[in-house]
Biopython code that builds the backbone (N, CA, C, O; Angstrom):
import numpy as np
from Bio.PDB.StructureBuilder import StructureBuilder

atoms = [
    (1, "TYR", "N", (-10.754, -1.784, -0.144)),
    (1, "TYR", "CA", (-11.148, -0.392, -0.291)),
    (1, "TYR", "C", (-11.274, 0.236, 1.077)),
    (1, "TYR", "O", (-11.851, -0.349, 1.993)),
    (2, "ARG", "N", (-10.726, 1.437, 1.208)),
    (2, "ARG", "CA", (-10.894, 2.207, 2.438)),
    (2, "ARG", "C", (-11.069, 3.660, 2.033)),
    (2, "ARG", "O", (-10.312, 4.183, 1.215)),
    (3, "ASN", "N", (-12.070, 4.306, 2.611)),
    (3, "ASN", "CA", (-12.313, 5.718, 2.279)),
    (3, "ASN", "C", (-11.925, 6.612, 3.456)),
    (3, "ASN", "O", (-11.844, 6.177, 4.605)),
    (4, "ALA", "N", (-11.690, 7.879, 3.117)),
    (4, "ALA", "CA", (-11.386, 8.875, 4.140)),
    (4, "ALA", "C", (-12.677, 9.195, 4.872)),
    (4, "ALA", "O", (-13.595, 9.769, 4.286)),
    (5, "LYS", "N", (-12.759, 8.832, 6.136)),
    (5, "LYS", "CA", (-14.015, 8.968, 6.875)),
    (5, "LYS", "C", (-14.201, 10.349, 7.478)),
    (5, "LYS", "O", (-15.328, 10.834, 7.578)),
    (6, "ASP", "N", (-13.114, 10.985, 7.880)),
    (6, "ASP", "CA", (-13.244, 12.293, 8.517)),
    (6, "ASP", "C", (-13.394, 13.412, 7.499)),
    (6, "ASP", "O", (-14.335, 14.202, 7.576)),
    (7, "THR", "N", (-12.478, 13.482, 6.550)),
    (7, "THR", "CA", (-12.493, 14.581, 5.581)),
    (7, "THR", "C", (-13.263, 14.250, 4.307)),
    (7, "THR", "O", (-13.632, 15.146, 3.548)),
    (8, "LYS", "N", (-13.502, 12.972, 4.080)),
    (8, "LYS", "CA", (-14.225, 12.495, 2.888)),
    (8, "LYS", "C", (-13.603, 13.007, 1.589)),
    (8, "LYS", "O", (-14.309, 13.266, 0.614)),
    (9, "ASN", "N", (-12.277, 13.152, 1.585)),
    (9, "ASN", "CA", (-11.591, 13.702, 0.423)),
    (9, "ASN", "C", (-10.675, 12.711, -0.283)),
    (9, "ASN", "O", (-9.776, 13.118, -1.019)),
    (10, "GLY", "N", (-10.889, 11.425, -0.071)),
    (10, "GLY", "CA", (-10.037, 10.470, -0.758)),
    (10, "GLY", "C", (-10.366, 9.032, -0.423)),
    (10, "GLY", "O", (-11.250, 8.741, 0.382)),
    (11, "TYR", "N", (-9.630, 8.143, -1.065)),
    (11, "TYR", "CA", (-9.816, 6.709, -0.863)),
    (11, "TYR", "C", (-8.550, 5.983, -1.294)),
    (11, "TYR", "O", (-7.693, 6.555, -1.968)),
    (12, "VAL", "N", (-8.440, 4.730, -0.904)),
    (12, "VAL", "CA", (-7.394, 3.847, -1.396)),
    (12, "VAL", "C", (-8.058, 2.517, -1.728)),
    (12, "VAL", "O", (-8.866, 1.998, -0.958)),
    (13, "LEU", "N", (-7.705, 1.984, -2.879)),
    (13, "LEU", "CA", (-8.215, 0.708, -3.354)),
    (13, "LEU", "C", (-7.007, -0.138, -3.732)),
    (13, "LEU", "O", (-6.195, 0.278, -4.559)),
    (14, "THR", "N", (-6.881, -1.312, -3.141)),
    (14, "THR", "CA", (-5.725, -2.160, -3.427)),
    (14, "THR", "C", (-6.149, -3.585, -3.737)),
    (14, "THR", "O", (-7.203, -4.054, -3.307)),
    (15, "SER", "N", (-5.305, -4.251, -4.487)),
    (15, "SER", "CA", (-5.416, -5.673, -4.752)),
    (15, "SER", "C", (-4.025, -6.248, -4.578)),
    (15, "SER", "O", (-3.042, -5.575, -4.888)),
    (16, "VAL", "N", (-3.916, -7.476, -4.090)),
    (16, "VAL", "CA", (-2.593, -8.025, -3.820)),
    (16, "VAL", "C", (-1.769, -8.259, -5.077)),
    (16, "VAL", "O", (-0.568, -8.507, -4.969)),
    (17, "GLY", "N", (-2.359, -8.192, -6.258)),
    (17, "GLY", "CA", (-1.595, -8.393, -7.482)),
    (17, "GLY", "C", (-1.253, -9.852, -7.705)),
    (17, "GLY", "O", (-1.663, -10.710, -6.922)),
    (18, "PRO", "N", (-0.509, -10.148, -8.760)),
    (18, "PRO", "CA", (-0.249, -11.535, -9.124)),
    (18, "PRO", "C", (0.623, -12.309, -8.145)),
    (18, "PRO", "O", (0.609, -13.540, -8.169)),
    (19, "ASP", "N", (1.382, -11.635, -7.286)),
    (19, "ASP", "CA", (2.179, -12.385, -6.320)),
    (19, "ASP", "C", (1.312, -12.936, -5.185)),
    (19, "ASP", "O", (1.765, -13.789, -4.421)),
    (20, "THR", "N", (0.103, -12.468, -5.072)),
    (20, "THR", "CA", (-0.931, -12.866, -4.106)),
    (20, "THR", "C", (-0.531, -12.726, -2.647)),
    (20, "THR", "O", (-1.372, -12.951, -1.776)),
    (21, "ASP", "N", (0.687, -12.371, -2.340)),
    (21, "ASP", "CA", (1.189, -12.141, -0.994)),
    (21, "ASP", "C", (0.938, -13.268, -0.001)),
    (21, "ASP", "O", (1.765, -13.496, 0.883)),
    (22, "LEU", "N", (-0.150, -13.959, -0.118)),
    (22, "LEU", "CA", (-0.414, -15.058, 0.806)),
    (22, "LEU", "C", (0.624, -16.150, 0.652)),
    (22, "LEU", "O", (0.911, -16.884, 1.598)),
    (23, "LEU", "N", (1.187, -16.256, -0.542)),
    (23, "LEU", "CA", (2.189, -17.280, -0.822)),
    (23, "LEU", "C", (3.560, -16.679, -1.058)),
    (23, "LEU", "O", (4.514, -17.407, -1.331)),
    (24, "SER", "N", (3.675, -15.363, -0.956)),
    (24, "SER", "CA", (4.896, -14.667, -1.338)),
    (24, "SER", "C", (6.046, -14.923, -0.377)),
    (24, "SER", "O", (5.947, -14.620, 0.812)),
    (25, "GLU", "N", (7.117, -15.469, -0.879)),
    (25, "GLU", "CA", (8.328, -15.582, -0.072)),
    (25, "GLU", "C", (9.098, -14.276, -0.095)),
    (25, "GLU", "O", (9.873, -14.001, 0.820)),
    (26, "ILE", "N", (8.897, -13.461, -1.134)),
    (26, "ILE", "CA", (9.566, -12.169, -1.215)),
    (26, "ILE", "C", (9.153, -11.310, -0.024)),
    (26, "ILE", "O", (9.974, -10.591, 0.545)),
    (27, "GLY", "N", (7.887, -11.387, 0.346)),
    (27, "GLY", "CA", (7.363, -10.567, 1.434)),
    (27, "GLY", "C", (7.527, -11.190, 2.802)),
    (27, "GLY", "O", (6.854, -10.766, 3.741)),
    (28, "GLY", "N", (8.376, -12.161, 2.953)),
    (28, "GLY", "CA", (8.661, -12.716, 4.262)),
    (28, "GLY", "C", (7.899, -13.988, 4.575)),
    (28, "GLY", "O", (7.858, -14.412, 5.730)),
    (29, "GLY", "N", (7.300, -14.599, 3.583)),
    (29, "GLY", "CA", (6.596, -15.854, 3.807)),
    (29, "GLY", "C", (5.096, -15.689, 3.793)),
    (29, "GLY", "O", (4.600, -14.572, 3.644)),
    (30, "PRO", "N", (4.375, -16.757, 3.943)),
    (30, "PRO", "CA", (2.914, -16.718, 3.850)),
    (30, "PRO", "C", (2.276, -15.707, 4.790)),
    (30, "PRO", "O", (2.513, -15.731, 5.998)),
    (31, "GLY", "N", (1.470, -14.824, 4.228)),
    (31, "GLY", "CA", (0.708, -13.884, 5.024)),
    (31, "GLY", "C", (1.484, -12.764, 5.659)),
    (31, "GLY", "O", (0.975, -12.122, 6.577)),
    (32, "LYS", "N", (2.694, -12.498, 5.214)),
    (32, "LYS", "CA", (3.518, -11.479, 5.853)),
    (32, "LYS", "C", (3.440, -10.120, 5.186)),
    (32, "LYS", "O", (3.883, -9.132, 5.771)),
    (33, "GLY", "N", (2.897, -10.035, 3.990)),
    (33, "GLY", "CA", (2.854, -8.739, 3.319)),
    (33, "GLY", "C", (4.227, -8.279, 2.892)),
    (33, "GLY", "O", (5.079, -9.094, 2.540)),
    (34, "SER", "N", (4.446, -6.985, 2.920)),
    (34, "SER", "CA", (5.686, -6.401, 2.426)),
    (34, "SER", "C", (6.797, -6.455, 3.474)),
    (34, "SER", "O", (6.536, -6.419, 4.676)),
    (35, "ASP", "N", (8.040, -6.543, 2.996)),
    (35, "ASP", "CA", (9.191, -6.447, 3.893)),
    (35, "ASP", "C", (9.928, -5.124, 3.695)),
    (35, "ASP", "O", (11.091, -4.997, 4.075)),
    (36, "ASN", "N", (9.258, -4.151, 3.105)),
    (36, "ASN", "CA", (9.845, -2.852, 2.807)),
    (36, "ASN", "C", (9.776, -1.948, 4.040)),
    (36, "ASN", "O", (8.810, -1.206, 4.217)),
    (37, "ALA", "N", (10.789, -2.013, 4.878)),
    (37, "ALA", "CA", (10.806, -1.259, 6.130)),
    (37, "ALA", "C", (10.997, 0.238, 5.912)),
    (37, "ALA", "O", (10.663, 1.032, 6.792)),
    (38, "ALA", "N", (11.526, 0.639, 4.758)),
    (38, "ALA", "CA", (11.796, 2.053, 4.496)),
    (38, "ALA", "C", (10.559, 2.836, 4.076)),
    (38, "ALA", "O", (10.579, 4.067, 4.077)),
    (39, "ASN", "N", (9.488, 2.142, 3.720)),
    (39, "ASN", "CA", (8.278, 2.809, 3.234)),
    (39, "ASN", "C", (7.262, 2.897, 4.373)),
    (39, "ASN", "O", (6.843, 1.865, 4.898)),
    (40, "PRO", "N", (6.853, 4.121, 4.770)),
    (40, "PRO", "CA", (5.928, 4.267, 5.900)),
    (40, "PRO", "C", (4.528, 3.699, 5.625)),
    (40, "PRO", "O", (3.727, 3.565, 6.550)),
    (41, "PHE", "N", (4.233, 3.369, 4.378)),
    (41, "PHE", "CA", (2.919, 2.844, 4.018)),
    (41, "PHE", "C", (2.954, 1.341, 3.748)),
    (41, "PHE", "O", (1.970, 0.760, 3.291)),
    (42, "SER", "N", (4.067, 0.737, 4.028)),
    (42, "SER", "CA", (4.239, -0.698, 3.864)),
    (42, "SER", "C", (3.577, -1.437, 5.024)),
    (42, "SER", "O", (3.506, -0.909, 6.133)),
    (43, "THR", "N", (3.094, -2.651, 4.778)),
    (43, "THR", "CA", (2.538, -3.443, 5.866)),
    (43, "THR", "C", (3.614, -3.873, 6.858)),
    (43, "THR", "O", (3.295, -4.273, 7.978)),
    (44, "PHE", "N", (4.872, -3.795, 6.467)),
    (44, "PHE", "CA", (5.969, -4.089, 7.397)),
    (44, "PHE", "C", (5.895, -3.169, 8.612)),
    (44, "PHE", "O", (6.194, -3.580, 9.733)),
    (45, "ASN", "N", (5.492, -1.920, 8.377)),
    (45, "ASN", "CA", (5.444, -0.918, 9.432)),
    (45, "ASN", "C", (4.110, -0.880, 10.170)),
    (45, "ASN", "O", (3.843, 0.067, 10.910)),
    (46, "ASP", "N", (3.280, -1.883, 9.984)),
    (46, "ASP", "CA", (1.961, -1.934, 10.599)),
    (46, "ASP", "C", (1.976, -2.926, 11.755)),
    (46, "ASP", "O", (2.342, -4.087, 11.572)),
    (47, "SER", "N", (1.586, -2.483, 12.925)),
    (47, "SER", "CA", (1.591, -3.373, 14.090)),
    (47, "SER", "C", (0.580, -4.513, 13.947)),
    (47, "SER", "O", (0.671, -5.503, 14.674)),
    (48, "ASN", "N", (-0.391, -4.395, 13.018)),
    (48, "ASN", "CA", (-1.358, -5.464, 12.795)),
    (48, "ASN", "C", (-0.856, -6.512, 11.814)),
    (48, "ASN", "O", (-1.554, -7.493, 11.556)),
    (49, "ASN", "N", (0.350, -6.325, 11.257)),
    (49, "ASN", "CA", (0.937, -7.293, 10.340)),
    (49, "ASN", "C", (1.185, -8.584, 11.127)),
    (49, "ASN", "O", (1.724, -8.471, 12.228)),
    (50, "PRO", "N", (0.857, -9.767, 10.689)),
    (50, "PRO", "CA", (0.500, -10.122, 9.329)),
    (50, "PRO", "C", (-0.995, -10.154, 9.015)),
    (50, "PRO", "O", (-1.381, -10.724, 7.994)),
    (51, "SER", "N", (-1.847, -9.567, 9.848)),
    (51, "SER", "CA", (-3.265, -9.614, 9.517)),
    (51, "SER", "C", (-3.565, -8.825, 8.252)),
    (51, "SER", "O", (-4.580, -9.071, 7.601)),
    (52, "ARG", "N", (-2.704, -7.886, 7.892)),
    (52, "ARG", "CA", (-2.832, -7.177, 6.617)),
    (52, "ARG", "C", (-1.928, -7.906, 5.641)),
    (52, "ARG", "O", (-0.705, -7.884, 5.777)),
    (53, "LEU", "N", (-2.525, -8.542, 4.672)),
    (53, "LEU", "CA", (-1.767, -9.487, 3.855)),
    (53, "LEU", "C", (-1.145, -8.885, 2.613)),
    (53, "LEU", "O", (-0.274, -9.512, 2.011)),
    (54, "GLY", "N", (-1.551, -7.702, 2.207)),
    (54, "GLY", "CA", (-0.975, -7.093, 1.025)),
    (54, "GLY", "C", (0.294, -6.335, 1.359)),
    (54, "GLY", "O", (0.873, -6.501, 2.433)),
    (55, "ASP", "N", (0.715, -5.503, 0.424)),
    (55, "ASP", "CA", (1.927, -4.716, 0.607)),
    (55, "ASP", "C", (1.648, -3.311, 1.118)),
    (55, "ASP", "O", (2.562, -2.639, 1.597)),
    (56, "VAL", "N", (0.396, -2.852, 1.025)),
    (56, "VAL", "CA", (0.038, -1.485, 1.376)),
    (56, "VAL", "C", (-0.817, -1.463, 2.638)),
    (56, "VAL", "O", (-1.798, -2.199, 2.749)),
    (57, "ASN", "N", (-0.438, -0.617, 3.580)),
    (57, "ASN", "CA", (-1.233, -0.391, 4.781)),
    (57, "ASN", "C", (-2.265, 0.689, 4.441)),
    (57, "ASN", "O", (-1.967, 1.882, 4.504)),
    (58, "GLU", "N", (-3.457, 0.272, 4.087)),
    (58, "GLU", "CA", (-4.494, 1.197, 3.640)),
    (58, "GLU", "C", (-4.846, 2.228, 4.706)),
    (58, "GLU", "O", (-5.102, 3.390, 4.390)),
    (59, "ARG", "N", (-4.858, 1.807, 5.955)),
    (59, "ARG", "CA", (-5.178, 2.742, 7.042)),
    (59, "ARG", "C", (-4.160, 3.884, 7.084)),
    (59, "ARG", "O", (-4.539, 5.038, 7.283)),
    (60, "ALA", "N", (-2.880, 3.577, 6.900)),
    (60, "ALA", "CA", (-1.840, 4.606, 6.913)),
    (60, "ALA", "C", (-2.005, 5.570, 5.737)),
    (60, "ALA", "O", (-1.783, 6.772, 5.882)),
    (61, "VAL", "N", (-2.393, 5.046, 4.578)),
    (61, "VAL", "CA", (-2.617, 5.910, 3.408)),
    (61, "VAL", "C", (-3.740, 6.906, 3.691)),
    (61, "VAL", "O", (-3.625, 8.086, 3.363)),
    (62, "ILE", "N", (-4.820, 6.429, 4.297)),
    (62, "ILE", "CA", (-5.931, 7.325, 4.629)),
    (62, "ILE", "C", (-5.496, 8.375, 5.643)),
    (62, "ILE", "O", (-5.903, 9.532, 5.541)),
    (63, "HIS", "N", (-4.678, 7.995, 6.616)),
    (63, "HIS", "CA", (-4.153, 8.982, 7.562)),
    (63, "HIS", "C", (-3.355, 10.061, 6.831)),
    (63, "HIS", "O", (-3.446, 11.239, 7.176)),
    (64, "ALA", "N", (-2.582, 9.670, 5.831)),
    (64, "ALA", "CA", (-1.805, 10.655, 5.062)),
    (64, "ALA", "C", (-2.734, 11.587, 4.297)),
    (64, "ALA", "O", (-2.522, 12.799, 4.275)),
    (65, "ILE", "N", (-3.763, 11.025, 3.669)),
    (65, "ILE", "CA", (-4.717, 11.847, 2.913)),
    (65, "ILE", "C", (-5.416, 12.848, 3.830)),
    (65, "ILE", "O", (-5.584, 14.016, 3.480)),
    (66, "GLU", "N", (-5.820, 12.376, 5.001)),
    (66, "GLU", "CA", (-6.566, 13.225, 5.927)),
    (66, "GLU", "C", (-5.660, 14.112, 6.791)),
    (66, "GLU", "O", (-6.142, 15.034, 7.448)),
    (67, "GLY", "N", (-4.365, 13.838, 6.791)),
    (67, "GLY", "CA", (-3.446, 14.624, 7.610)),
    (67, "GLY", "C", (-3.525, 14.274, 9.082)),
    (67, "GLY", "O", (-3.308, 15.129, 9.940)),
    (68, "THR", "N", (-3.836, 13.012, 9.379)),
    (68, "THR", "CA", (-3.982, 12.580, 10.766)),
    (68, "THR", "C", (-2.964, 11.488, 11.091)),
    (68, "THR", "O", (-2.261, 10.997, 10.208)),
    (69, "GLY", "N", (-2.897, 11.121, 12.355)),
    (69, "GLY", "CA", (-2.047, 10.017, 12.777)),
    (69, "GLY", "C", (-0.570, 10.230, 12.531)),
    (69, "GLY", "O", (0.188, 9.262, 12.476)),
    (70, "GLY", "N", (-0.140, 11.472, 12.382)),
    (70, "GLY", "CA", (1.270, 11.762, 12.156)),
    (70, "GLY", "C", (1.764, 11.430, 10.755)),
    (70, "GLY", "O", (2.948, 11.597, 10.463)),
    (71, "LEU", "N", (0.871, 10.962, 9.884)),
    (71, "LEU", "CA", (1.296, 10.576, 8.531)),
    (71, "LEU", "C", (1.012, 11.649, 7.479)),
    (71, "LEU", "O", (1.383, 11.475, 6.319)),
    (72, "GLY", "N", (0.373, 12.735, 7.851)),
    (72, "GLY", "CA", (0.088, 13.812, 6.914)),
    (72, "GLY", "C", (1.335, 14.415, 6.297)),
    (72, "GLY", "O", (1.283, 14.979, 5.203)),
    (73, "ILE", "N", (2.464, 14.298, 7.000)),
    (73, "ILE", "CA", (3.721, 14.849, 6.478)),
    (73, "ILE", "C", (4.166, 14.138, 5.204)),
    (73, "ILE", "O", (4.988, 14.665, 4.456)),
    (74, "PHE", "N", (3.627, 12.941, 4.953)),
    (74, "PHE", "CA", (4.017, 12.173, 3.774)),
    (74, "PHE", "C", (3.092, 12.397, 2.582)),
    (74, "PHE", "O", (3.332, 11.836, 1.513)),
    (75, "ARG", "N", (2.036, 13.206, 2.739)),
    (75, "ARG", "CA", (1.026, 13.336, 1.689)),
    (75, "ARG", "C", (1.608, 13.831, 0.368)),
    (75, "ARG", "O", (1.251, 13.311, -0.689)),
    (76, "ASP", "N", (2.487, 14.811, 0.405)),
    (76, "ASP", "CA", (3.042, 15.365, -0.840)),
    (76, "ASP", "C", (3.846, 14.333, -1.626)),
    (76, "ASP", "O", (3.972, 14.449, -2.845)),
    (77, "ASN", "N", (4.388, 13.335, -0.949)),
    (77, "ASN", "CA", (5.167, 12.289, -1.615)),
    (77, "ASN", "C", (4.433, 10.955, -1.671)),
    (77, "ASN", "O", (5.042, 9.917, -1.930)),
    (78, "LEU", "N", (3.125, 10.982, -1.430)),
    (78, "LEU", "CA", (2.359, 9.745, -1.371)),
    (78, "LEU", "C", (2.451, 8.956, -2.675)),
    (78, "LEU", "O", (2.564, 7.731, -2.642)),
    (79, "ALA", "N", (2.405, 9.628, -3.808)),
    (79, "ALA", "CA", (2.492, 8.933, -5.103)),
    (79, "ALA", "C", (3.809, 8.164, -5.227)),
    (79, "ALA", "O", (3.827, 7.045, -5.742)),
    (80, "ASN", "N", (4.890, 8.747, -4.767)),
    (80, "ASN", "CA", (6.186, 8.059, -4.838)),
    (80, "ASN", "C", (6.225, 6.836, -3.918)),
    (80, "ASN", "O", (6.749, 5.787, -4.291)),
    (81, "TYR", "N", (5.672, 6.977, -2.728)),
    (81, "TYR", "CA", (5.620, 5.839, -1.812)),
    (81, "TYR", "C", (4.746, 4.717, -2.377)),
    (81, "TYR", "O", (5.079, 3.540, -2.238)),
    (82, "MET", "N", (3.642, 5.076, -3.008)),
    (82, "MET", "CA", (2.765, 4.069, -3.595)),
    (82, "MET", "C", (3.437, 3.378, -4.783)),
    (82, "MET", "O", (3.278, 2.173, -4.975)),
    (83, "ALA", "N", (4.187, 4.145, -5.578)),
    (83, "ALA", "CA", (4.906, 3.552, -6.716)),
    (83, "ALA", "C", (5.906, 2.513, -6.219)),
    (83, "ALA", "O", (6.126, 1.489, -6.867)),
    (84, "ASP", "N", (6.504, 2.785, -5.072)),
    (84, "ASP", "CA", (7.471, 1.863, -4.481)),
    (84, "ASP", "C", (6.829, 0.534, -4.071)),
    (84, "ASP", "O", (7.507, -0.493, -4.035)),
    (85, "LEU", "N", (5.542, 0.546, -3.766)),
    (85, "LEU", "CA", (4.833, -0.657, -3.322)),
    (85, "LEU", "C", (3.974, -1.284, -4.417)),
    (85, "LEU", "O", (3.279, -2.270, -4.174)),
    (86, "SER", "N", (4.021, -0.721, -5.610)),
    (86, "SER", "CA", (3.146, -1.167, -6.696)),
    (86, "SER", "C", (3.737, -2.302, -7.517)),
    (86, "SER", "O", (4.952, -2.436, -7.664)),
    (87, "TYR", "N", (2.850, -3.092, -8.033)),
    (87, "TYR", "CA", (3.206, -4.150, -8.967)),
    (87, "TYR", "C", (3.784, -3.556, -10.235)),
    (87, "TYR", "O", (3.251, -2.584, -10.770)),
    (88, "ASP", "N", (4.864, -4.132, -10.716)),
    (88, "ASP", "CA", (5.477, -3.711, -11.973)),
    (88, "ASP", "C", (5.267, -4.818, -12.997)),
    (88, "ASP", "O", (5.886, -5.876, -12.882)),
    (89, "PRO", "N", (4.410, -4.606, -14.001)),
    (89, "PRO", "CA", (4.107, -5.671, -14.960)),
    (89, "PRO", "C", (5.312, -6.134, -15.766)),
    (89, "PRO", "O", (5.271, -7.222, -16.339)),
    (90, "THR", "N", (6.382, -5.349, -15.832)),
    (90, "THR", "CA", (7.555, -5.785, -16.578)),
    (90, "THR", "C", (8.304, -6.903, -15.853)),
    (90, "THR", "O", (9.166, -7.552, -16.446)),
    (91, "ASN", "N", (7.985, -7.134, -14.573)),
    (91, "ASN", "CA", (8.626, -8.202, -13.812)),
    (91, "ASN", "C", (7.852, -9.511, -13.869)),
    (91, "ASN", "O", (8.276, -10.498, -13.268)),
    (92, "GLY", "N", (6.731, -9.542, -14.572)),
    (92, "GLY", "CA", (5.936, -10.762, -14.667)),
    (92, "GLY", "C", (5.191, -11.071, -13.380)),
    (92, "GLY", "O", (5.035, -10.197, -12.527)),
    (93, "THR", "N", (4.734, -12.295, -13.235)),
    (93, "THR", "CA", (3.899, -12.651, -12.099)),
    (93, "THR", "C", (4.664, -12.811, -10.796)),
    (93, "THR", "O", (4.051, -12.990, -9.744)),
    (94, "LEU", "N", (5.979, -12.750, -10.842)),
    (94, "LEU", "CA", (6.760, -12.850, -9.614)),
    (94, "LEU", "C", (7.028, -11.498, -8.968)),
    (94, "LEU", "O", (7.652, -11.424, -7.910)),
    (95, "SER", "N", (6.558, -10.434, -9.603)),
    (95, "SER", "CA", (6.810, -9.094, -9.103)),
    (95, "SER", "C", (6.143, -8.870, -7.753)),
    (95, "SER", "O", (4.971, -9.193, -7.560)),
    (96, "GLU", "N", (6.905, -8.319, -6.831)),
    (96, "GLU", "CA", (6.341, -7.879, -5.567)),
    (96, "GLU", "C", (5.492, -6.640, -5.838)),
    (96, "GLU", "O", (5.750, -5.914, -6.799)),
    (97, "GLY", "N", (4.522, -6.398, -5.036)),
    (97, "GLY", "CA", (3.754, -5.172, -5.162)),
    (97, "GLY", "C", (2.291, -5.404, -5.423)),
    (97, "GLY", "O", (1.889, -6.441, -5.951)),
    (98, "ASP", "N", (1.489, -4.411, -5.042)),
    (98, "ASP", "CA", (0.050, -4.455, -5.205)),
    (98, "ASP", "C", (-0.386, -3.598, -6.379)),
    (98, "ASP", "O", (0.386, -2.810, -6.926)),
    (99, "ILE", "N", (-1.627, -3.774, -6.745)),
    (99, "ILE", "CA", (-2.275, -2.891, -7.715)),
    (99, "ILE", "C", (-3.018, -1.861, -6.879)),
    (99, "ILE", "O", (-3.846, -2.218, -6.042)),
    (100, "ILE", "N", (-2.726, -0.591, -7.102)),
    (100, "ILE", "CA", (-3.166, 0.456, -6.176)),
    (100, "ILE", "C", (-3.835, 1.606, -6.921)),
    (100, "ILE", "O", (-3.392, 2.014, -7.995)),
    (101, "ARG", "N", (-4.913, 2.120, -6.326)),
    (101, "ARG", "CA", (-5.542, 3.363, -6.751)),
    (101, "ARG", "C", (-5.724, 4.206, -5.502)),
    (101, "ARG", "O", (-6.305, 3.736, -4.524)),
    (102, "VAL", "N", (-5.235, 5.449, -5.514)),
    (102, "VAL", "CA", (-5.442, 6.384, -4.423)),
    (102, "VAL", "C", (-6.045, 7.619, -5.048)),
    (102, "VAL", "O", (-5.477, 8.188, -5.981)),
    (103, "GLY", "N", (-7.171, 8.033, -4.554)),
    (103, "GLY", "CA", (-7.831, 9.137, -5.226)),
    (103, "GLY", "C", (-8.530, 10.082, -4.275)),
    (103, "GLY", "O", (-8.554, 9.906, -3.057)),
    (104, "PRO", "N", (-9.090, 11.082, -4.895)),
    (104, "PRO", "CA", (-9.134, 11.253, -6.342)),
    (104, "PRO", "C", (-7.857, 11.888, -6.894)),
    (104, "PRO", "O", (-7.360, 12.881, -6.363)),
    (105, "GLY", "N", (-7.356, 11.312, -7.936)),
    (105, "GLY", "CA", (-6.244, 11.875, -8.692)),
    (105, "GLY", "C", (-4.898, 11.879, -8.007)),
    (105, "GLY", "O", (-4.008, 12.612, -8.436)),
    (106, "ILE", "N", (-4.705, 11.084, -6.950)),
    (106, "ILE", "CA", (-3.425, 11.084, -6.243)),
    (106, "ILE", "C", (-2.468, 10.077, -6.853)),
    (106, "ILE", "O", (-1.308, 10.397, -7.109)),
    (107, "PHE", "N", (-2.947, 8.858, -7.088)),
    (107, "PHE", "CA", (-2.059, 7.826, -7.616)),
    (107, "PHE", "C", (-2.866, 6.717, -8.276)),
    (107, "PHE", "O", (-3.848, 6.231, -7.714)),
    (108, "THR", "N", (-2.446, 6.324, -9.463)),
    (108, "THR", "CA", (-3.021, 5.174, -10.171)),
    (108, "THR", "C", (-1.865, 4.432, -10.804)),
    (108, "THR", "O", (-1.156, 4.978, -11.649)),
    (109, "HIS", "N", (-1.668, 3.172, -10.393)),
    (109, "HIS", "CA", (-0.539, 2.426, -10.941)),
    (109, "HIS", "C", (-0.706, 0.945, -10.664)),
    (109, "HIS", "O", (-1.451, 0.543, -9.771)),
    (110, "GLY", "N", (-0.006, 0.149, -11.439)),
    (110, "GLY", "CA", (0.099, -1.260, -11.161)),
    (110, "GLY", "C", (-0.627, -2.175, -12.118)),
    (110, "GLY", "O", (-0.599, -3.392, -11.936)),
    (111, "ASP", "N", (-1.285, -1.625, -13.144)),
    (111, "ASP", "CA", (-2.000, -2.558, -13.993)),
    (111, "ASP", "C", (-1.338, -2.754, -15.336)),
    (111, "ASP", "O", (-1.833, -3.520, -16.163)),
]
sb = StructureBuilder()
sb.init_structure("model")
sb.init_model(0)
sb.init_chain("A")
sb.init_seg("    ")
for serial, (resi, resn, name, xyz) in enumerate(atoms, 1):
    if name == "N":
        sb.init_residue(resn, " ", resi, " ")
    sb.init_atom(name, np.array(xyz, "f"), 0.0, 1.0, " ", f" {name:<3s}", serial, name[0])
structure = sb.get_structure()
């Protein structure tokens, strides 16, 4: 869980989902998170990777919500970016992606 500290107008809550990412070979091996280089909210694009073990860079999401860190330009499409990183239950337990809530009312998906 990470909340918007400056504007206090949002939050992001994530869980690694059934792929657990710690063991995920899809995400580049143990502890690597996502390999989705095209998504600005992916842990692939985080300089702290692999310390962030899930698929979503929560800090980047908060920057988008608050309009800071150069990521505010992605806020209008944040739901689409989150859908790209979300767990899809139709793929079973091997599905890449996290269970994500971004709020209030921005994005809920993955369960």
